[in-house]
C-alpha positions as CSV (number, residue, x, y, z in Angstrom):
1,M,128.6,26.0,-79.3
2,A,124.6,25.1,-78.6
3,F,123.3,25.7,-75.1
4,S,121.2,23.3,-74.0
5,D,117.2,24.5,-73.3
6,N,118.0,24.3,-69.6
7,S,121.3,26.5,-69.6
8,R,120.0,29.0,-71.8
9,Q,116.6,29.6,-69.9
10,S,118.5,30.0,-67.0
11,L,120.7,33.2,-68.8
12,I,118.0,34.8,-70.5
13,P,116.7,36.9,-67.4
14,N,120.7,38.1,-67.1
15,Y,120.1,40.3,-70.1
16,L,117.2,42.6,-68.3
17,Y,120.3,43.6,-65.9
18,T,122.8,44.7,-68.4
19,S,122.7,47.1,-71.6
20,S,126.7,46.3,-72.4
21,V,125.8,42.6,-74.0
22,S,124.3,41.9,-77.3
23,P,121.8,39.2,-77.1
24,S,123.6,37.7,-80.3
25,S,127.0,37.9,-78.4
26,L,125.6,35.8,-75.4
27,L,124.2,33.2,-77.9
28,R,127.7,33.0,-79.9
29,G,129.6,33.1,-76.7
30,N,133.0,35.4,-76.4
31,A,135.0,34.3,-79.7
32,S,138.0,34.7,-77.9
33,N,137.3,33.0,-74.7
34,P,134.1,30.7,-75.2
35,N,134.3,29.7,-71.8
36,T,133.0,33.2,-70.9
37,L,129.2,32.3,-70.5
38,L,129.5,28.4,-69.7
39,P,131.9,26.8,-67.0
40,S,132.3,23.7,-68.8
41,T,131.9,22.1,-72.3
42,S,130.3,18.9,-70.8
43,P,126.8,18.6,-72.0
44,A,126.2,16.9,-68.4
45,K,127.8,19.9,-66.4
46,Q,126.0,22.6,-68.4
47,Q,122.5,20.8,-67.5
48,H,123.2,20.6,-64.0
49,S,125.2,24.1,-63.7
50,N,123.3,27.2,-61.7
51,F,124.7,30.7,-61.6
52,M,125.0,32.2,-58.5
53,I,125.6,35.7,-57.4
54,P,128.5,36.8,-55.5
55,A,129.0,38.9,-52.8
56,P,130.6,40.5,-49.9
57,S,127.9,39.8,-47.2
58,E,125.9,36.5,-47.3
59,P,124.7,35.9,-44.0
60,F,122.4,33.3,-45.5
61,G,125.0,31.8,-47.7
62,K,124.9,32.2,-51.7
63,I,121.1,32.3,-52.9
64,E,121.3,30.9,-56.4
65,M,119.0,33.9,-58.9
66,Y,115.3,32.9,-59.6
67,S,115.3,30.2,-57.2
68,P,112.5,30.3,-54.5
69,R,114.7,31.3,-51.8
70,F,115.7,34.1,-54.5
71,Y,112.1,35.1,-54.7
72,A,111.8,34.7,-51.2
73,A,114.4,37.4,-50.2
74,C,112.9,39.5,-53.2
75,T,109.5,39.3,-51.3
76,A,111.0,40.3,-47.6
77,G,112.6,43.2,-49.1
78,G,109.4,44.6,-50.3
79,I,107.7,44.0,-47.5
80,L,110.3,46.2,-45.7
81,S,110.3,48.8,-48.4
82,C,106.6,49.1,-48.7
83,G,105.4,48.9,-45.3
84,L,108.0,50.7,-43.4
85,T,108.0,53.8,-45.9
86,H,104.4,54.0,-46.0
87,M,103.6,53.9,-42.1
88,T,106.5,56.8,-41.9
89,V,104.8,58.8,-44.2
90,T,101.5,58.2,-42.5
91,P,101.1,62.4,-41.8
92,L,101.3,63.2,-44.9
93,D,98.9,60.9,-46.2
94,L,96.3,62.3,-43.6
95,V,96.6,65.7,-44.9
96,K,96.3,64.4,-48.5
97,C,93.3,62.2,-47.8
98,N,91.5,65.1,-46.2
99,M,92.4,67.6,-49.0
100,Q,90.7,65.4,-51.3
101,I,87.7,64.8,-49.2
102,D,87.1,68.1,-47.7
103,P,89.4,70.9,-49.7
104,V,87.0,73.8,-48.2
105,K,88.6,72.7,-44.7
106,Y,91.8,71.8,-45.5
107,K,93.0,74.1,-48.2
108,S,96.9,73.9,-48.4
109,I,99.4,71.6,-47.1
110,S,100.1,73.7,-44.2
111,S,96.9,75.1,-43.1
112,G,95.6,70.9,-43.5
113,F,98.9,69.9,-40.8
114,G,97.3,73.3,-38.6
115,V,93.9,71.8,-38.6
116,L,94.4,68.6,-37.5
117,L,97.3,69.5,-34.7
118,K,94.4,71.8,-33.4
119,E,91.5,69.2,-33.7
120,Q,93.1,65.9,-32.7
121,G,96.8,66.9,-31.2
122,V,100.0,65.1,-32.2
123,R,98.8,61.7,-31.6
124,G,95.9,62.2,-35.0
125,F,98.5,62.5,-37.6
126,F,99.2,58.8,-37.2
127,R,95.5,57.7,-37.1
128,G,95.5,54.8,-39.2
129,W,99.1,53.9,-39.1
130,V,98.3,50.1,-37.9
131,P,96.0,49.3,-41.5
132,T,99.1,51.2,-43.8
133,L,101.5,49.0,-42.2
134,L,99.5,45.8,-42.9
135,G,98.2,46.8,-45.9
136,Y,101.2,48.1,-47.8
137,S,103.2,45.3,-46.6
138,A,101.3,42.9,-47.8
139,Q,101.2,44.8,-51.1
140,G,105.1,45.2,-51.1
141,A,105.8,41.7,-50.8
142,C,103.0,40.8,-54.2
143,K,104.4,43.8,-55.8
144,F,108.2,43.1,-55.8
145,G,107.9,39.1,-55.3
146,F,106.0,38.6,-58.3
147,Y,108.0,41.4,-60.4
148,E,110.7,39.5,-60.1
149,F,108.9,36.3,-61.0
150,F,106.9,37.9,-63.9
151,K,110.1,39.8,-65.5
152,K,111.8,35.7,-65.5
153,Y,109.0,34.4,-67.0
154,Y,108.2,36.7,-69.3
155,S,111.7,36.5,-70.4
156,D,111.4,33.3,-70.9
157,I,108.4,33.1,-73.1
158,A,109.8,36.3,-75.4
159,G,113.7,34.2,-75.7
160,P,117.0,36.0,-75.5
161,E,116.8,38.1,-78.2
162,Y,113.8,39.6,-78.1
163,A,113.7,40.0,-74.1
164,A,116.6,42.1,-74.7
165,K,114.8,44.0,-77.5
166,Y,112.0,44.5,-75.7
167,K,112.9,45.0,-72.3
168,T,111.1,47.9,-71.0
169,L,107.7,46.1,-72.8
170,I,108.8,42.9,-69.9
171,Y,109.5,45.4,-67.2
172,L,106.0,46.9,-68.2
173,A,103.8,43.6,-68.5
174,G,105.8,41.9,-65.0
175,S,104.9,44.7,-63.2
176,A,101.2,45.4,-64.1
177,S,100.7,41.7,-63.6
178,A,102.6,41.9,-60.3
179,E,100.3,44.8,-58.9
180,V,97.2,43.2,-60.3
181,I,97.5,40.7,-57.3
182,A,99.0,43.1,-55.0
183,D,96.2,45.5,-54.6
184,V,94.1,42.6,-54.1
185,A,96.3,42.2,-50.8
186,L,96.0,46.1,-50.5
187,C,92.4,47.1,-51.3
188,P,90.6,46.2,-47.4
189,M,93.5,47.7,-45.3
190,E,93.6,50.9,-47.8
191,A,89.4,51.0,-47.3
192,V,89.6,51.1,-43.4
193,K,92.8,53.3,-43.8
194,V,90.7,55.9,-45.6
195,R,87.5,55.8,-43.3
196,V,89.2,56.2,-40.4
197,Q,91.6,59.0,-41.9
198,T,88.6,60.9,-43.0
199,Q,86.0,60.5,-41.0
200,P,86.6,61.6,-37.5
201,G,85.2,59.6,-34.4
202,F,84.2,56.3,-36.8
203,A,86.9,54.8,-35.3
204,R,90.6,54.6,-33.5
205,G,92.4,52.9,-35.8
206,L,91.6,49.0,-37.3
207,G,91.0,46.7,-34.6
208,D,87.4,48.8,-33.9
209,G,87.3,50.1,-37.6
210,L,87.3,47.1,-39.5
211,P,84.5,45.3,-37.6
212,K,82.5,48.7,-38.3
213,F,83.1,48.9,-41.8
214,V,82.1,45.2,-42.4
215,K,79.1,46.0,-40.2
216,S,78.3,49.6,-42.6
217,D,79.1,48.2,-46.1
218,G,79.6,44.2,-45.8
219,V,82.4,42.5,-46.5
220,L,82.6,43.0,-50.3
221,G,82.6,47.1,-49.1
222,L,86.3,46.4,-48.3
223,Y,86.8,45.9,-52.3
224,K,84.2,48.7,-53.6
225,G,87.5,50.6,-54.5
226,I,89.4,47.8,-56.2
227,V,88.9,49.1,-60.0
228,P,89.6,52.6,-58.9
229,L,92.6,51.0,-57.1
230,W,94.0,49.3,-59.7
231,G,93.9,52.4,-61.9
232,R,96.1,53.9,-59.4
233,Q,98.3,51.4,-58.6
234,I,98.9,49.8,-61.9
235,P,99.8,52.8,-64.1
236,Y,101.8,54.2,-60.8
237,T,103.7,50.4,-60.4
238,M,104.5,50.3,-64.7
239,M,106.1,53.7,-64.4
240,K,107.8,52.9,-60.9
241,F,109.7,49.7,-62.5
242,A,110.0,50.4,-66.0
243,S,111.4,54.0,-65.3
244,F,113.3,53.0,-62.5
245,E,114.8,50.4,-64.2
246,T,115.5,52.6,-67.3
247,I,117.1,55.4,-65.5
248,V,119.2,53.7,-63.3
249,E,120.9,51.8,-66.4
250,M,121.1,55.3,-68.0
251,M,122.9,56.4,-65.1
252,Y,125.3,54.0,-64.9
253,K,125.8,54.2,-68.8
254,Y,126.3,58.1,-69.0
255,A,126.7,59.9,-65.0
256,I,128.8,57.2,-63.7
257,P,132.4,56.4,-65.3
258,T,133.0,53.4,-63.1
259,P,131.3,50.0,-64.3
260,K,128.4,49.3,-61.9
261,N,130.3,46.0,-60.5
262,E,133.1,48.2,-59.6
263,C,131.2,50.8,-57.5
264,S,130.9,50.5,-53.8
265,K,127.9,49.5,-52.6
266,S,127.3,52.8,-50.9
267,L,127.1,54.6,-54.3
268,Q,125.4,51.5,-55.7
269,L,122.3,52.4,-53.3
270,G,122.6,56.2,-53.5
271,V,121.8,55.3,-57.4
272,S,118.9,53.4,-56.3
273,F,117.6,56.4,-54.2
274,A,118.1,59.1,-56.9
275,G,116.4,56.9,-59.8
276,G,113.7,55.5,-57.2
277,Y,113.0,59.3,-56.4
278,V,112.9,60.8,-60.2
279,A,110.6,57.6,-61.0
280,G,108.4,58.4,-58.1
281,V,107.5,62.0,-59.4
282,L,106.1,60.5,-62.5
283,C,104.7,58.1,-60.6
284,A,102.6,60.7,-58.9
285,I,101.3,62.3,-61.9
286,V,100.3,59.2,-63.9
287,S,97.9,57.9,-60.7
288,H,96.8,60.9,-59.0
289,P,93.3,61.3,-60.7
290,A,92.9,57.2,-59.4
291,D,94.2,58.4,-56.1
292,N,91.6,61.0,-56.0
293,L,88.9,58.5,-56.8
294,V,90.1,56.0,-54.2
295,S,89.9,58.6,-51.3
296,F,86.2,59.6,-52.9
297,L,85.0,56.0,-53.2
298,N,86.0,54.9,-49.5
299,N,85.2,58.3,-47.8
300,A,81.5,58.3,-49.4
301,K,78.9,55.6,-49.0
302,G,77.2,54.2,-51.8
303,A,79.2,56.5,-54.1
304,S,80.2,56.1,-58.0
305,V,82.8,57.3,-60.1
306,G,80.5,59.3,-61.7
307,D,79.9,61.2,-58.3
308,A,83.3,61.8,-57.7
309,V,83.8,63.6,-61.0
310,K,80.7,65.4,-60.6
311,K,82.0,66.5,-57.1
312,L,85.8,66.8,-58.0
313,G,85.4,68.0,-61.5
314,L,88.1,67.1,-64.1
315,W,90.7,69.5,-63.1
316,G,90.1,68.8,-59.5
317,L,90.3,65.2,-60.3
318,F,94.1,65.7,-61.8
319,T,95.5,68.1,-59.6
320,R,93.9,68.1,-55.9
321,G,96.5,67.2,-53.2
322,L,99.1,66.7,-56.2
323,P,102.0,68.8,-55.0
324,L,101.8,66.9,-51.6
325,R,101.3,63.5,-53.4
326,I,104.4,64.2,-55.5
327,V,106.7,65.2,-52.7
328,M,105.3,62.1,-50.4
329,I,105.8,59.7,-53.6
330,G,108.8,61.0,-54.7
331,T,110.3,60.8,-51.1
332,L,108.7,57.1,-50.5
333,T,109.6,55.5,-54.5
334,G,113.2,56.3,-53.6
335,A,113.1,55.1,-49.4
336,Q,111.5,51.9,-51.2
337,W,114.0,51.2,-53.9
338,G,116.6,52.5,-51.1
339,I,115.4,49.9,-49.0
340,Y,114.6,47.0,-50.9
341,D,118.0,47.1,-52.7
342,A,119.7,47.5,-49.4
343,F,117.9,44.2,-48.2
344,K,119.2,42.6,-51.4
345,V,122.8,43.5,-50.7
346,F,122.6,42.4,-47.1
347,V,121.3,38.7,-48.2
348,G,124.1,38.8,-51.0
349,L,122.0,39.8,-54.4
350,P,123.2,42.6,-56.6
351,T,121.2,45.6,-56.5
352,T,118.6,46.3,-59.1
353,G,119.0,47.6,-62.7
354,G,122.1,48.6,-64.6
355,A,124.8,46.3,-65.2
356,A,124.5,43.2,-63.6
357,P,127.7,42.1,-61.7
358,A,129.9,39.3,-62.8
359,I,128.4,36.1,-62.3
360,E,130.1,32.7,-61.6
361,P,128.9,28.9,-61.8
362,A,128.2,27.2,-58.5
363,K,130.9,24.8,-57.4
């Protein structure tokens, strides 16, 4: 049976959610049950069929996969997952940034917390939480929303066979494209956050920090760190999404005997957190040199990448603050995937990665 162009394109992204079905079998259909994939043999019905994901909880009604409502849900999930988690780990981020900028004063994680507590009190641990919340909420919206969009877009371009064969490249390309956009949204808030956190007395927060920053460095100064930010975040996000998708697929294939669509939602969310934590550790290692550059450039007015390398040294560039960042990013990334997938389940969508639940045609 031949697919119409529209129905074939609607099926392409589903290959990226399962490793148990080959693309050739999807194109041929099931010999014993030719209607497994297509609900009707009528071309007219095929053209107008939309595939929905059934779920036990659908407070907003059924959400059609890859529809505007689907992308809106992913965007909202990204806001929650990134904004809330980054704000929660503000104390760790504060110590990490100061260890990168002033390693003589902030010699270790424990001593760093002690210095901050002594000099600024408990309230000092949350300095810069507002630009952190706003900046990473905007970044999360673009990161997750555009990742889902580009993943489908590139798989449509590749076609069914190559989308399945080179799915890891699809993950990498989709996440990199999404992060380019996400960092444009994040960069201004990241610049203000680092300045507030690493220069005591500069400002109390976003309200007075943003005008002071613009007055000192100009509006374009808010984007002074965009290239190092891309250097940090693009490899980070590529590792975050590609490794997560791969780890989750392997967990369902080798570690969990029950098919994903038969697993409880709590187990699926546990897999999301575990896969996210491991992916986060890998992310921290890959992106850490650029993270040191971002902190240095946003703290030192007029500094260049060369100045940062000269000041920190190659060894310091790769290792300064790394243990704390591994703990922070591992926990943060695990929590992000847990929150993101929990929100998707709440609105009636499947969790990310592994084999997808069974799909039904719209009635």
